[in-house]
C-alpha positions in Angstrom: -217.7 43.7 -337.6 -214.9 43.7 -335.1 -211.3 44.0 -336.5 -208.0 43.0 -334.9 -205.7 45.0 -337.0 -207.9 47.8 -338.1 -210.1 50.3 -336.3 -213.2 51.4 -338.4 -215.1 54.4 -337.4 -218.0 56.4 -339.0 -219.1 59.9 -338.4 -221.9 60.9 -340.7 -220.6 60.9 -344.2 -216.9 60.3 -343.1 -215.4 56.9 -342.5 -212.0 56.6 -340.8 -209.9 53.5 -341.3 -207.0 53.4 -338.8 -204.2 51.0 -339.3 -203.9 49.3 -335.8 -200.6 47.4 -335.4 -198.8 49.9 -333.4 -196.4 47.4 -332.0 -195.2 46.7 -335.5 -195.4 50.3 -336.6 -198.4 49.4 -338.7 -196.5 47.2 -341.0 -198.7 44.7 -342.9 -198.2 41.4 -344.8 -199.3 42.9 -348.1 -197.8 40.4 -350.5 -200.2 37.4 -350.6 -202.7 39.5 -348.6 -202.0 38.3 -345.0 -204.7 38.2 -342.4 -203.9 41.7 -341.2 -204.0 43.3 -344.6 -207.1 41.4 -345.6 -208.8 43.3 -342.7 -207.7 46.7 -344.3 -209.3 45.6 -347.7 -212.4 44.5 -345.9 -212.8 47.9 -344.1 -212.4 49.6 -347.5 -215.2 47.4 -348.9 -217.4 48.3 -345.9 -216.9 52.0 -346.6 -217.4 51.6 -350.3 -220.7 49.7 -349.8 -222.1 52.3 -347.4 -223.8 54.8 -349.7 -223.8 57.4 -346.9 -220.0 57.7 -346.8 -218.5 60.2 -349.2 -215.0 60.4 -347.7 -212.5 57.8 -346.3 -209.6 58.9 -344.0 -206.7 56.6 -343.6 -204.6 57.1 -340.5 -202.2 55.0 -338.3 -202.4 54.2 -334.6 -199.4 54.9 -332.3 -196.4 56.7 -333.5 -196.7 56.4 -337.3 -198.9 56.1 -340.3 -197.3 52.9 -341.6 -193.7 51.5 -341.8 -194.9 49.4 -344.9 -194.4 45.8 -345.6 -193.4 43.6 -342.6 -189.9 42.8 -343.7 -189.7 39.9 -341.2 -192.1 38.0 -343.5 -190.6 39.0 -346.8 -189.8 35.9 -348.8 -191.3 33.5 -346.2 -194.9 34.2 -347.5 -193.8 32.5 -350.8 -192.4 29.4 -349.0 -188.8 30.6 -348.6 -187.0 29.0 -345.7 -183.6 29.7 -344.0 -182.3 26.3 -345.0 -179.9 26.5 -347.9 -180.8 23.1 -349.1 -184.5 23.7 -349.6 -185.7 24.4 -353.2 -186.7 27.9 -354.0 -190.5 28.6 -354.4 -191.9 28.3 -357.8 -192.5 31.3 -360.0 -196.1 30.5 -360.3 -196.5 30.7 -356.6 -194.8 34.0 -356.4 -196.7 35.5 -359.3 -200.0 34.4 -357.7 -199.2 36.0 -354.4 -197.8 39.1 -355.8 -200.8 39.6 -358.0 -203.1 39.2 -355.0 -201.3 41.8 -352.9 -199.4 44.1 -355.1 -201.8 44.3 -358.1 -205.2 43.8 -356.6 -204.5 45.1 -353.1 -202.9 48.4 -353.8 -205.4 49.1 -356.6 -208.2 49.2 -354.0 -206.7 52.5 -352.7 -206.1 54.0 -356.2 -209.5 53.2 -357.6 -211.7 53.5 -354.5 -215.0 55.1 -355.5 -215.0 57.3 -352.4 -212.8 60.4 -351.9 -209.8 59.3 -350.0 -207.4 61.2 -347.6 -204.2 59.9 -346.1 -203.5 61.5 -342.8 -199.8 60.9 -342.2 -197.6 61.3 -339.0 -194.4 59.7 -337.8 -193.4 57.5 -340.7 -194.7 56.6 -344.1 -192.2 54.2 -345.5 -192.3 52.0 -348.5 -195.7 50.4 -348.7 -197.1 52.8 -346.3 -195.9 55.7 -348.5 -197.3 54.1 -351.5 -200.7 53.8 -349.9 -200.7 57.4 -349.1 -199.6 58.3 -352.6 -202.6 56.4 -354.0 -205.0 58.5 -352.0 -206.7 61.5 -353.6 -205.3 63.8 -350.8 -202.1 63.4 -348.9 -201.8 65.5 -345.8 -198.7 65.0 -343.5 -197.1 66.6 -340.5 -194.0 68.7 -341.0 -191.8 66.3 -339.0 -192.9 63.0 -340.5 -190.4 60.9 -342.5 -191.2 59.2 -345.7 -189.3 57.2 -348.3 -188.6 53.8 -350.0 -186.1 52.2 -347.7 -187.1 48.7 -348.9 -185.4 49.6 -352.2 -182.1 49.3 -350.4 -182.5 45.5 -350.2 -181.7 45.3 -353.8 -184.6 46.5 -355.9 -182.5 49.3 -357.3 -185.7 51.3 -358.4 -187.7 48.4 -359.8 -190.4 46.1 -358.7 -192.8 48.8 -357.5 -196.2 49.8 -358.8 -196.0 53.5 -357.9 -192.9 54.6 -359.8 -195.1 56.0 -362.7 -197.3 57.7 -360.1 -194.2 59.2 -358.4 -192.6 60.3 -361.6 -195.7 62.1 -362.7 -196.0 63.8 -359.3 -192.4 64.9 -358.6 -190.6 64.6 -362.0 -188.2 61.8 -363.2 -185.0 63.1 -361.5 -186.6 63.3 -358.1 -188.4 60.0 -358.5 -185.2 58.2 -359.4 -183.5 59.8 -356.5 -186.2 58.7 -354.0 -186.6 55.2 -355.5 -183.0 54.1 -356.1 -181.4 55.6 -353.0 -184.2 54.9 -350.6 -183.4 58.1 -348.7 -186.1 59.6 -346.5 -187.4 63.1 -346.6 -189.6 65.1 -344.2 -193.0 66.5 -344.7 -191.8 70.0 -345.6 -189.5 68.7 -348.4 -192.3 66.5 -349.5 -194.5 69.5 -349.9 -191.8 71.5 -351.7 -191.4 68.8 -354.4 -195.1 68.3 -354.8 -195.2 64.8 -353.3 -197.9 65.7 -350.7 -201.0 67.9 -350.8 -200.0 69.7 -347.8 -197.7 69.6 -344.8 -198.7 71.1 -341.4 -197.5 71.4 -337.9 -198.0 68.1 -336.0 -200.6 69.6 -333.6 -202.7 70.9 -336.6 -202.7 67.5 -338.6 -206.0 66.2 -337.1 -207.8 69.5 -337.6 -206.5 70.0 -341.1 -207.7 66.6 -342.2 -211.1 66.8 -340.6 -211.7 70.3 -342.0 -210.8 69.0 -345.5 -213.1 65.9 -345.2 -216.0 68.0 -344.1 -215.5 70.4 -347.0 -215.4 67.5 -349.5 -218.7 66.2 -348.0 -220.5 69.3 -349.4 -220.2 67.8 -352.8 -223.0 65.6 -354.2 -222.6 61.8 -354.0 -223.3 61.5 -357.8 -220.7 64.1 -358.4 -218.1 62.3 -356.4 -218.9 59.0 -358.2 -218.8 60.6 -361.6 -215.6 62.3 -360.9 -213.9 59.2 -359.6 -215.1 57.2 -362.6 -213.9 59.9 -365.0 -210.5 59.9 -363.4 -210.4 56.1 -363.6 -210.8 56.4 -367.4 -208.1 59.1 -367.5 -205.8 57.0 -365.5 -206.3 54.0 -367.8 -205.3 56.3 -370.7 -202.2 57.4 -368.9 -201.2 53.8 -368.1 -201.3 54.3 -364.4 -203.6 51.3 -363.9 -201.4 49.1 -365.9 -198.6 49.9 -363.5 -200.2 47.5 -361.0 -199.7 44.7 -363.6 -196.1 45.7 -364.3 -195.5 45.8 -360.6 -196.4 42.2 -359.6 -194.6 40.8 -362.5 -191.3 42.7 -361.9 -191.6 42.1 -358.1 -191.7 38.4 -358.8 -188.6 38.7 -361.0 -186.8 40.5 -358.1 -187.5 37.7 -355.7 -185.4 35.4 -358.1 -182.5 37.9 -358.3 -178.9 36.1 -358.1 -176.3 37.8 -355.9 -172.8 37.9 -356.9 -169.9 38.0 -354.4 -169.6 41.4 -352.8 -173.2 42.4 -353.4 -175.6 43.0 -350.5 -177.9 40.0 -349.9 -180.7 40.8 -347.5 -182.0 37.3 -347.2 -178.6 35.9 -346.3 -178.1 38.8 -343.8 -181.6 38.1 -342.3 -180.8 34.4 -341.9 -177.7 35.1 -340.0 -178.5 38.3 -338.1 -182.3 38.8 -338.1 -184.6 41.1 -340.0 -183.8 44.4 -338.2 -180.0 44.0 -338.3 -180.2 42.9 -341.9 -182.2 45.8 -343.0 -179.6 48.2 -341.5 -176.7 46.3 -342.7 -176.5 47.9 -346.2 -176.4 51.5 -344.7 -173.5 50.3 -342.6 -171.7 48.9 -345.6 -172.3 52.1 -347.6 -170.8 54.2 -344.9 -167.7 52.0 -344.8 -167.2 52.1 -348.6 
C-alpha cells in the first residue's frame, strides 16, 4: 500500500514508520483521526499483522520527529467556525471525535504487541512527545527539543492522557512543571530526569536506534508477545490504560472552557491573527507581565 503522509519500510524483522509531513513539521490531525493520522494507524496495523516483524521504529522526515497536533485545525474538526454567531458544536460530537483520536488512537502506540522505538530528532512537541513517551524505548538526539507547548493555550495541565505516564516516569513535581508551563527541554535534560531511554549526539542517533532494534530482534517472537501482554495486564492494574478514557473526556471539557476578561483565548487570537501568531501570543503576554 502506498501512503501519502507516512513512509513504511521493512528490513527483515524491523519495520520503520516515518511520519512524512515535513512541510508541517509532521503535525497531524489526531483528534477525530484525520486522513493523515489514519495512515499512521494503518501502518501500525500493517506491522502488527506481519508475524515476521518484531520491532517497529517510529521516526520523522525532515527536520523533526513531530510537532504534534496540527493547531491550525484545532476546534475546526468539531465544527467550530470563526463566526461568532454560529452555534458551538455539541458535546456528543466532541466526545465522539476525542474518543476516536485521543483514546483509541494513542492507545495503539502504548499497547502495540510489537516492541516499539521512538527515534526523536529536532522537535517532539505535545502529541509528538506523547507518542514517543508511549513507545517502549525513547532514543533522542542531545540537541532535540521536547515539551507540551499546547498546554499554553489554556489546558493548565489537564486534558491529556499521558500525565499519569509522565508522573510515573519523572515524578510529580517535574511532571507538573512540564505540563503546566509548557516549557521545552533538550535531550540531555530529558535523559537526566528519566524522560527518555537515552540521549546521544545527533550523528549517532540512527546508529544507536538500529543497534538497539537488532539486539531486540534476538528475542523470540513468543517472548516478545508474552512480555507485551504481561505489561498490558500490569498497566491495567496501574490505571495507565484508564488514562486514555480520562483524557478524551477531560479534553472535551476543555473545548467548552469559558474565558473571562484578561484571560488568554487562543481561539479568539487565531480568528484575528492566524494560528501561528495566536500560538505565540501567550508567550508575548507572559513576557510583558
